BALOKOL-684639 format. One record per atom (N, C-alpha, C): residue in three letters; x negated, y, z negated. Coordinates in pm, whole numbers, plus 50000, padded with zeros to 5 digits. Layout:
# BALOKOL-684639
ALAXYZ
...
This chain:
# BALOKOL-684639
UNK499154988250000
UNK500005000050000
UNK499115012550000
UNK499445022750081
UNK498655034850089
UNK498605041549953
UNK497435046949915
UNK497245052449782
UNK498205063949752
UNK498455072449852
UNK499375083649831
UNK500765078449799
UNK501185067649868
UNK502485061649843
UNK502565056149700
UNK501465049949654
UNK501425044749517
UNK501645055849417
UNK500935067049433
UNK501065078049339
UNK502445084149343
UNK503045085349461
UNK504375091149471
UNK505415082449401
UNK505255069149415
UNK506165059849346
UNK506025061149195
UNK504785061649147
UNK504565062649003
UNK505125075748948
UNK504855086849017
UNK505345099648967
UNK506865100348969
UNK507465094349072
UNK508925093749078
UNK509465086148960
UNK508795075348926
UNK509225067248810
UNK509155075448682
UNK508045082348662
UNK507835089448537
UNK508885100348516
UNK509165107948618
UNK510005119548599
UNK511485116848614
UNK511865104548650
UNK513285101548662
UNK513745091248560
UNK512825085948478
UNK513215076148377
UNK513975082748264
UNK514855074948202
UNK515585079948086
UNK514715078247962
UNK514625088747883
UNK513795088247762
UNK514235076847671
UNK513225069447624
UNK513515058947528
UNK514035046147588
UNK514255045647719
UNK514825033947782
UNK513775022947798
UNK514255010447807
UNK513404999347846
UNK513664996647993
UNK512614997248073
UNK512744996848217
UNK511854985948276
UNK512374978848374
UNK511604969048451
UNK511174975948580
UNK509874976348603
UNK509334984348713
UNK508554975748811
UNK508884977148939
UNK508184970149047
UNK507224980049113
UNK505914978549095
UNK504964988249149
UNK504864988149302
UNK505304977349365
UNK505234976649511
UNK506344984649579
UNK507494985249515
UNK508654992049576
UNK509035004849504
UNK508565006449381
UNK508975017949302
UNK510325016249236
UNK510955004649254
UNK512275002349197
UNK512165000549046
UNK513095006848975
UNK513165005548831
UNK514585001548795
UNK514694991548708
UNK515994985848675
UNK516074982748525
UNK517284982848470
UNK517464977248335
UNK517134962448339
UNK516754956848225
UNK516354942848221
UNK517444933548273
UNK518694936148238
UNK519784927148279
UNK519964926948430
UNK519604937748497
UNK519674938148643
UNK518404932548705
UNK517284935248641
UNK515994930948697
UNK515884915948706
UNK516404908748607
UNK516254894048607
UNK516954887748727
UNK517934894548784
UNK518624889248902
UNK517714888849024
UNK516664896849023
UNK515754897649138
UNK514614887649129
UNK514524880149018
UNK513414870948996
UNK513844856449018
UNK512894848249059
UNK513174834049078
UNK513494827348945
UNK514444818148947
UNK514884811548824
UNK513804802848762
UNK513014796348844
UNK511974787548792
UNK510614794048810
UNK509704790848720
UNK508364796348729
UNK507734798148593
UNK506514803148593
UNK505794806548471
UNK505654821648467
UNK506304827748370
UNK506304842248354
UNK505374845848237
UNK504294852748269
UNK503294856548170
UNK503544871048130
UNK503914873048003
UNK504184886347952
UNK502974891247874
UNK502144899147940
UNK500934904447878
UNK501264916447791
UNK500944915547664
UNK501434925447568
UNK500334932047489
UNK500714943047420
UNK499964948347308
UNK500574942347183
UNK499744936347099
UNK500254929246983
UNK500884938746879
UNK501874933546808
UNK502444939846690
UNK503024953746717
UNK503744954946828
UNK504514967046857
UNK505974962646862
UNK506744966146762
UNK508084960746746
UNK508934962546870
UNK508834974146934
UNK509644976747054
UNK509284967347168
UNK508004963647176
UNK507574954347279
UNK508104940347251
UNK507984935947127
UNK508484922547094
UNK510004921747113
UNK510724932347080
UNK512164932647103
UNK512494932047251
UNK511734939347332
UNK511964939147477
UNK511674925347536
UNK510654918547485
UNK510364905047531
UNK511524895647503
UNK512064896647381
UNK513214888347346
UNK514414891247435
UNK514664903947461
UNK515794907647547
UNK515594902747690
UNK514354903747739
UNK514064898947874
UNK514324883947884
UNK513844876347787
UNK514034861747790
UNK515514858247784
UNK516254864447693
UNK517684861547681
UNK518444865147808
UNK518144876847864
UNK518824880947987
UNK518504871648102
UNK517234867548112
UNK516794858648219
UNK517484845148209
UNK517464839348090
UNK518044826048070
UNK519554826348095
UNK520214836548045
UNK521664837648066
UNK522004839248213
UNK521264847948282
UNK521544850548423
UNK521364838148509
UNK520334830248480
UNK520004818748565
UNK520504805448510
UNK521284805948404
UNK521874793548350
UNK520844783548303
UNK519844788248232
UNK518734779548190
UNK518854774548046
UNK520044775447991
UNK520234770747854
UNK519714756447840
UNK518954754147733
UNK518354740947703
UNK517264736947802
UNK516794746247885
UNK515834742447990
UNK514764753248009
UNK514164757847900
UNK513094767747912
UNK512174766947791
UNK510954771647811
UNK509954771947704
UNK509584786347670
UNK509374788847544
UNK508784801447498
UNK507424797847439
UNK506374800747513
UNK505004797547472
UNK504374810047410
UNK503524807747310
UNK502994819247235
UNK501534817047202
UNK500764827447225
UNK499324827147201
UNK498944824547055
UNK499764829146961
UNK499344829146822
UNK499504815846750
UNK500154806246813
UNK500364793346748
UNK499354783046800
UNK498764775246709
UNK497764765146746
UNK498434752046786
UNK498054746846902
UNK498764735246956
UNK498654722446871
UNK497584720346792
UNK497584708246707
UNK498724708246603
UNK499354719646579
UNK500454720646485
UNK501824719846554
UNK501844715746681
UNK503094715746759
UNK504214707846692
UNK503914696046641
UNK504984687946581
UNK505544694646456
UNK504694701046378
UNK505154708346260
UNK506024719946301
UNK505594727146402
UNK506344738646451
UNK507724734446499
UNK507794723746575
UNK509094718946625
UNK510014715146510
UNK509484708346409
UNK510314704246295
UNK510814716246217
UNK509954725946195
UNK510344737746118
UNK511304746446198
UNK511104747446328
UNK512014755146413
UNK513414748946410
UNK513474735846411
UNK514764728946404
UNK515454731646270
UNK514704731346161
UNK515284734346029
UNK515844748646027
UNK515064757946079
UNK515524771846081
UNK516754773446169
UNK516764766946284
UNK517904767846376
UNK519184762646312
UNK519024753046221
UNK520184747346152
UNK520524754846023
UNK519784765445994
UNK520064773345875
UNK519564767245746
UNK518614757845755
UNK518134750845637
UNK516994758045567
UNK516284766545640
UNK515194774445581
UNK515274788645637
UNK514644797945567
UNK514594811745615
UNK513584813145728
UNK513664824145800
UNK512704826645908
UNK511284827545852
UNK511124835045742
UNK509794836545683
UNK509214823145638
UNK510074814545582
UNK509604801345539
UNK509174792845658
UNK509934793545766
UNK509564786245887
UNK508214791045940
UNK508024804145945
UNK506784809645998
UNK505594805845911
UNK505784805545781
UNK504684801645694
UNK504244787345721
UNK505194778445742
UNK504854764545773
UNK504254763345913
UNK504774771246007
UNK504254770746145
UNK502784774646151
UNK502424784846072
UNK501044789746072
UNK500164782445971
UNK500794776245872
UNK500014770045767
UNK499404780245672
UNK499954792245673
UNK499474803145588
UNK500534814245591
UNK500284824845516
UNK501194836245520
UNK501224841845662
UNK502394843345723
UNK502444847845863
UNK502154862545882
UNK502194870545775
UNK501884884845787
UNK502764891745890
UNK502124900045974
UNK502854907946074
UNK503434899446187
UNK503104886746190
UNK503654878146296
UNK505164876746288
UNK505764880746176
UNK507214880446168
UNK507854890246265
UNK507074899746318
UNK507584909046419
UNK508014901746546
UNK507544889346562
UNK507854881746683
UNK509164873846670
UNK509954877046573
UNK511234870146558
UNK512084870546685
UNK512114881546764
UNK512944881446885
UNK512654869746979
UNK511434864746982
UNK511104853147066
UNK511814840647015
UNK511774839046884
UNK512404827446821
UNK513924828346829
UNK514454840446815
UNK515894842246830
UNK516364838146969
UNK515614842147071
UNK515974838647208
UNK515994823547227
UNK514964816747174
UNK514894802147186
UNK516014795547107
UNK516324800846991
UNK517384795146907
UNK518744796746973
UNK519044808547023
UNK520364811447080
UNK520634803047204
UNK519604801547289
UNK519824794947418
UNK519164781247431
UNK518694775747321
UNK518204762047324
UNK516854760147389
UNK515984769947374
UNK514644768647429
UNK513694761547333
UNK512534758247383
UNK511504751347305
UNK510344760947280
UNK509874761347155
UNK508704769347120
UNK507454760947146
UNK506514766647224
UNK505294759347259
UNK504074766447200
UNK503314759247119
UNK502044764247067
UNK500964762047174
UNK500124772047195
UNK499184770947307
UNK497714772647270
UNK497424777747154
UNK496034781347124
UNK495294770247051
UNK493994772047039
UNK493144762546966
UNK492784768346830
UNK492524759946731
UNK492114764946599
UNK490834773246607
UNK490724782846519
UNK489574791846520
UNK488254784546499
UNK488294773846419
UNK487044766746392
UNK486474760346519
UNK487324756546612
UNK486834751146739
UNK486104762146818
UNK486664774046815
UNK486054785146889
UNK484734789446826
UNK484654788646694
UNK483404792146627
UNK482264783146670
UNK482564770646699
UNK481524761446748
UNK480964766146882
UNK481844771746967
UNK481404776647097
UNK480534789047080
UNK480944798046991
UNK480154810146966
UNK478744806446920
UNK478634795746844
UNK477324791446793
UNK476524783746896
UNK477204774246967
UNK476454764747048
UNK477004762347188
UNK477994770047232
UNK478484768447368
UNK479494756947382
UNK479904754447505
UNK480914744147533
UNK480474730147488
UNK479174727547491
UNK478694714147460
UNK478974710147315
UNK479324719847231
UNK479604716847090
UNK480984710847070
UNK481824711147173
UNK483204706347159
UNK483284691147166
UNK484194685547088
UNK484544671447102
UNK485474669647221
UNK485624657247264
UNK486454654447381
UNK487904658947361
UNK488434656647240
UNK489824660247216
UNK490024675247193
UNK488944682747192
UNK489004697247178
UNK488804704147313
UNK488564696347417
UNK488204701947548
UNK489384701447644
UNK489864712947690
UNK491004713147782
UNK490604709747924
UNK491564705948002
UNK491334703848145
UNK490904717048209
UNK490004715848305
UNK489614727748383
UNK488744737648309
UNK488114733448200
UNK487284742848124
UNK486064747148205
UNK485874760048215
UNK484704765948282
UNK484564780348234
UNK483474786248264
UNK483224800348232
UNK484094809048321
UNK484624819748265
UNK485434829048343
UNK484614836048451
UNK485304842748543
UNK484584848848655
UNK483834861548613
UNK483004866648703
UNK482124877848669
UNK482904890848644
UNK483984892748717
UNK484784904848695
UNK485404904648556
UNK485854893048513
UNK486414891448378
UNK485334894048273
UNK484134888748296
UNK483014891148206
UNK482704906048198
UNK482704912648310
UNK482424927048313
UNK483434934748227
UNK484694931448239
UNK485734937848157
UNK485554934248009
UNK485174921947982
UNK484984917247846
UNK483854925047778
UNK482744926647846
UNK481604934047789
UNK481994948547763
UNK482724954547856
UNK483174968447838
UNK484094969547718
UNK484984959747700
UNK485924960047588
UNK485204958647455
UNK484064951847455
UNK483294949947332
UNK482294961147307
UNK482344971447390
UNK481484982947369
UNK480264983647457
UNK479964972547526
UNK478874972647622
UNK477484972247565
UNK477364971047433
UNK476044970947371
UNK475854958047291
UNK474664952347301
UNK474404940147225
UNK473534930547301
UNK473244919647237
UNK472384909347294
UNK473154901547402
UNK472614900447523
UNK473314893247631
UNK473694878947595
UNK472834872147519
UNK473134858347480
UNK474354857847388
UNK474464867747300
UNK475624868347211
UNK476894870947291
UNK476834880347385
UNK477974883047472
UNK478394870347546
UNK477394862847593
UNK477684851047673
UNK478504840947594
UNK478104837947472
UNK478834827847396
UNK480204832847350
UNK480304845647321
UNK481634851047288
UNK482534850447411
UNK481964852747527
UNK482764851847650
UNK483144837447679
UNK482264828047648
UNK482634813947663
UNK483824810647572
UNK483834816147452
UNK484964813847361
UNK486244820147416
UNK486104831947477
UNK487254838247542
UNK487754829647657
UNK486864824647739
UNK487214816047851
UNK487884803247802
UNK487354797847694
UNK487914785847634
UNK489364788247590
UNK489614799547526
UNK490974802847483
UNK491924803047602
UNK491514809247711
UNK492354809747831
UNK492594795747887
UNK491554787647891
UNK491684774147945
UNK492594765447859
UNK492464766747726
UNK493324759147635
UNK494784763147654
UNK495034776147658
UNK496414780947673
UNK497014776247806
UNK496234777147913
UNK496724772548043
UNK497044757748040
UNK496184749947976
UNK496374735547967
UNK497684732147897
UNK497944738947785
UNK499164736147709
UNK500424740947782
UNK500334752247847
UNK501484757147925
UNK501814747348036
UNK500804743248112
UNK501034734348226
UNK501534720748181
UNK501004715348073
UNK501434702248023
UNK502894702347982
UNK503354713347927
UNK504714714147873
UNK505714720347969
UNK505244725648079
UNK506124732748172
UNK507074723148244
UNK508334726948247
UNK509334719248324
UNK509924728148432
UNK510854736448396
UNK511494745348493
UNK510984759648480
UNK511184765348361
UNK510844779448340
UNK510134781048207
UNK508994787948211
UNK508234790648090
UNK507944805548079
UNK508034810647957
UNK507674824447926
UNK506484823947832
UNK505374829947873
UNK504174829847791
UNK503914843747736
UNK503824844747604
UNK503554857347537
UNK502074857447497
UNK501324867147550
UNK499874867047533
UNK499354881247537
UNK498244883647468
UNK497604896747475
UNK497244900047619
UNK497494912447658
UNK497394915847801
UNK495994914347859
UNK494954915047774
UNK493604913447828
UNK493434899647892
UNK494164889747840
UNK494084876147892
UNK494734874448029
UNK495504884548074
UNK496224882748201
UNK496104894548297
UNK495624906048252
UNK495484917548340
UNK494634914148462
UNK495074919048577
UNK494374917448705
UNK494284902948750
UNK495044894148688
UNK494994880048725
UNK493774872748673
UNK492984879348588
UNK491824872848528
UNK492264864248410
UNK491394854948370
UNK491654847248249
UNK492754836948266
UNK493774837848183
UNK494844827748180
UNK495434824648318
UNK495834834448397
UNK496424831148529
UNK495474823248618
UNK494184826348606
UNK493194819348689
UNK493124804448652
UNK493154801448523
UNK493104787548479
UNK494404780248513
UNK495524787148507
UNK496784780948550
UNK496714776948697
UNK496144785748778
UNK495994782448921
UNK495044770648940
UNK493994770048861
UNK493054758848869
UNK493754745448845
UNK494724745648754
UNK495434733348718
UNK496544729748817
UNK496704737948918
UNK497714735049019
UNK499114738948977
UNK499224747148872
UNK500544751748829
UNK501124761248933
UNK502444762948929
UNK503064772749017
UNK502414786248990
UNK502354794649093
UNK501714807649078
UNK502414815548967
UNK501684819148862
UNK502334826448753
UNK502744840448795
UNK503844845148742
UNK504314858748765
UNK503824867048646
UNK503074877548675
UNK502454885548570
UNK503284898048542
UNK503714899448417
UNK504504910948375
UNK503744917848262
UNK503384930248284
UNK502614937848183
UNK503574946148099
UNK503514944247968
UNK504314952047874
UNK503574965147844
UNK504294976347854
UNK503704989447829
UNK504544996847726
UNK503905001747620
UNK504575010747525
UNK504205024947564
UNK505175032147620
UNK504915045547670
UNK505195056447568
UNK505595052547448
UNK506055062647351
UNK504955072547312
UNK503715068047313
UNK502635077047274
UNK501775081547390
UNK502235079247512
UNK501435082447631
UNK501885095547694
UNK500925103147743
UNK501245114747825
UNK501625109847965
UNK502145118848047
UNK502505115248183
UNK501295109948260
UNK500155116348242
UNK498965111948316
UNK498475098448265
UNK498585095948136
UNK498165083048081
UNK499075071748129
UNK500375074548139
UNK501275064448193
UNK500985061848340
UNK500705072248413
UNK500325070648554
UNK499115061548567
UNK498105063948485
UNK496895055748490
UNK497175041248453
UNK498095038948359
UNK498415025448317
UNK499115017548426
UNK499845024448513
UNK500635017748615
UNK499905015848748
UNK498935024248775
UNK498325023848909
UNK497275012748918
UNK496985008049040
UNK495944997749057
UNK494575003049016
UNK493744994048967
UNK492364997648934
UNK491564998349063
UNK490655007949070
UNK489885009849193
UNK489054997549228
UNK488654989649128
UNK487824977749153
UNK488594964749141
UNK489474963749041
UNK490124950949011
UNK491494949349075
UNK492064960149126
UNK493354959249195
UNK494544960749102
UNK495664954549141
UNK496904955749065
UNK496764949548926
UNK497294956548827
UNK497254951448690
UNK498134939048677
UNK499334939748736
UNK500324928948722
UNK501304929748838
UNK502154919748848
UNK503194919848951
UNK504314929648916
UNK504614930548787
UNK505694939248739
UNK505294944948603
UNK506064955148560
UNK505884960948429
UNK507214961348356
UNK507174959248224
UNK508314962648139
UNK507824974048050
UNK508494985348059
UNK508054997347989
UNK509065001147884
UNK508595002647761
UNK509455006647650
UNK509075020547603
UNK510045027747550
UNK509785040547485
UNK509355051747576
UNK509685051147705
UNK509275061747796
UNK510145074147776
């Protein structure tokens, strides 16, 4: 798309949006829709990756509303997964049992979350909208991450430190563009060997999450993950493609409440080197 056209679409979006609204935005066409209308334009089956900023209540609420609207529109009751970065997959059976108890009203939400995490859930209770969506429409909660102690082994000694049952399919080092972004995010200063092993741990996290999503995917999956893991198609989406999964649809969550017009413009436009941030955006608080 011509760069001038991109900027005109973005500026049109900024100055015609309703304040405080949650909007689904297509950067290729400039179309902006309420979530309930936007889901009609999307394919019923697929892997939808919602790249987020963690612990922003308005974002978590918008994610829940998107999932509920999508499932209702496409008749996916009892046939969808809600996958989440913050849950460790070795605890999947515990999570399923506790989710069932909560769904039946046998335990409180906070009690379920404490058992799911194996510790005090803290601010993770902000993610209740995800669980509500799964409870209301019969979805399955999928844990996707690996325990921190497994990642610490990589930081110390690389991939070779992993046991066979700790190693996901398709494990490899992330690409150079992803590494470049990773180093910049960490401040760009430090020992290259240290950066390398931390990046291997980052790559491992993406590979583990992709492995669990693909193994559990049936018709439609919604993956909630920090946006760094999915921006520009780096990280998680790349490993999903490696596993032969359907091409993931990337949706970037944006909290515009504290952004100036120029900052929102920058968040929506393609990067000069890495290209489009995502296929679509969900913007809250504009």
